[in-house]
C-alpha positions as CSV (number, residue, x, y, z in Angstrom):
1,Q,0.0,0.0,0.0
2,V,1.2,3.5,-0.9
3,Q,0.1,6.5,1.0
4,L,0.8,9.9,-0.5
5,V,1.0,13.0,1.6
6,E,1.1,16.4,0.1
7,S,2.3,19.6,1.8
8,G,3.3,23.1,1.0
9,G,0.0,24.6,0.1
10,G,-1.2,27.9,1.5
11,L,-2.5,31.4,0.8
12,V,-0.2,33.6,-1.3
13,Q,-0.4,36.7,-3.4
14,A,-0.3,36.8,-7.2
15,G,3.3,36.6,-8.4
16,D,4.5,34.6,-5.4
17,S,6.0,31.2,-5.4
18,L,5.2,27.9,-3.6
19,R,6.8,24.5,-3.6
20,L,4.5,21.6,-3.0
21,S,5.9,18.3,-1.8
22,C,4.6,14.8,-2.1
23,V,6.0,12.1,0.1
24,S,5.2,8.4,-0.2
25,S,4.8,6.4,3.0
26,G,4.4,2.7,3.2
27,R,5.7,1.3,-0.1
28,T,8.1,3.6,-2.0
29,F,7.0,5.1,-5.3
30,S,10.5,5.6,-6.5
31,N,10.0,3.2,-9.4
32,N,6.7,4.8,-10.5
33,A,5.8,7.9,-12.4
34,V,4.2,10.6,-10.3
35,G,1.9,13.4,-11.3
36,W,0.3,16.5,-9.9
37,F,-3.3,17.3,-10.6
38,R,-5.5,20.1,-9.5
39,R,-9.2,20.8,-9.0
40,A,-10.6,24.3,-8.7
41,P,-14.0,24.8,-7.1
42,G,-16.7,23.8,-9.5
43,K,-14.3,22.5,-12.1
44,E,-13.0,19.1,-13.2
45,R,-9.6,17.8,-12.1
46,D,-6.9,18.8,-14.5
47,F,-3.4,17.4,-15.1
48,V,-0.7,19.8,-14.1
49,A,2.7,18.0,-14.3
50,G,4.1,14.5,-14.4
51,I,7.5,12.9,-14.0
52,N,8.7,9.4,-14.9
53,W,10.4,7.1,-12.5
54,N,13.9,8.4,-12.8
55,G,13.2,12.0,-13.7
56,S,14.4,11.8,-17.3
57,S,11.0,12.5,-18.7
58,K,8.7,15.3,-17.6
59,L,5.4,16.6,-18.9
60,I,4.0,20.1,-18.0
61,A,0.5,21.3,-18.8
62,D,0.3,24.2,-21.3
63,S,-1.6,26.3,-18.7
64,V,1.4,26.3,-16.4
65,K,4.3,25.8,-18.7
66,G,7.2,28.2,-18.0
67,R,5.9,28.8,-14.5
68,F,5.7,25.4,-12.9
69,A,8.4,22.7,-12.7
70,I,8.3,19.1,-11.4
71,S,11.2,17.2,-9.9
72,R,11.9,14.3,-7.7
73,D,14.4,13.1,-5.1
74,R,14.2,9.3,-5.2
75,A,16.5,9.0,-2.1
76,K,14.0,11.1,-0.1
77,N,11.0,9.4,-1.8
78,T,9.6,12.8,-2.6
79,V,8.3,14.6,-5.6
80,Y,8.1,18.4,-5.8
81,L,6.0,20.9,-7.7
82,Q,7.7,24.3,-7.9
83,M,5.1,26.9,-8.7
84,N,6.4,30.4,-9.7
85,S,4.6,33.5,-10.8
86,L,1.3,32.3,-9.3
87,K,-1.9,33.6,-10.6
88,P,-5.4,33.7,-9.0
89,E,-6.5,31.1,-11.6
90,D,-4.0,28.7,-10.1
91,S,-6.1,28.5,-6.9
92,A,-7.2,24.9,-6.4
93,D,-6.7,21.8,-4.4
94,Y,-3.5,20.1,-5.7
95,Y,-3.2,16.3,-5.6
96,C,-0.3,14.1,-6.0
97,A,-0.8,10.8,-7.8
98,S,1.3,7.7,-8.3
99,Y,1.0,5.9,-11.6
100,L,0.9,2.2,-12.0
101,G,4.0,2.1,-14.0
102,A,7.3,3.9,-14.6
103,S,6.0,6.2,-17.3
104,I,3.6,9.1,-17.2
105,G,0.2,8.0,-18.4
106,D,-3.4,9.3,-18.4
107,T,-5.6,9.4,-15.3
108,R,-6.7,5.8,-15.8
109,S,-3.2,4.6,-15.0
110,V,-3.1,6.4,-11.7
111,R,-3.0,3.9,-8.8
112,Y,-2.8,6.0,-5.7
113,W,-4.0,9.5,-4.9
114,G,-3.0,11.8,-2.1
115,Q,-5.5,13.8,0.0
116,G,-4.6,17.1,-1.5
117,T,-3.2,20.4,-0.4
118,Q,-5.0,23.7,-1.0
119,V,-3.4,26.6,-2.8
120,T,-5.1,30.0,-2.8
121,V,-3.7,32.9,-4.8
122,S,-5.1,36.3,-4.1
123,S,-5.0,39.1,-6.6
């Protein structure tokens, strides 16, 4: 069993930065791809960023490209989402997800979800 715990969310002003962390407890997710998703109030969950098992392949959603970056520290069993130049439209609950395999896939290949961390960006 893998349990994912997100942290780092909070209330910030537009233009600020935040770094979200996702730690896996129980079984490690070091051999799995990991993604970040977000869901704003009243909207569907959207893919934000993904990283494959060893960090050699990354995928960033167009809506955050150039502002967000994903990375992982396999030794610490942690995946990060660095969010810069935050905008009010980035406000959402952010979720970490571990994929079934080593590569980034679509939502159907997500095996485990975290509980989420809230990000609120004021204008």
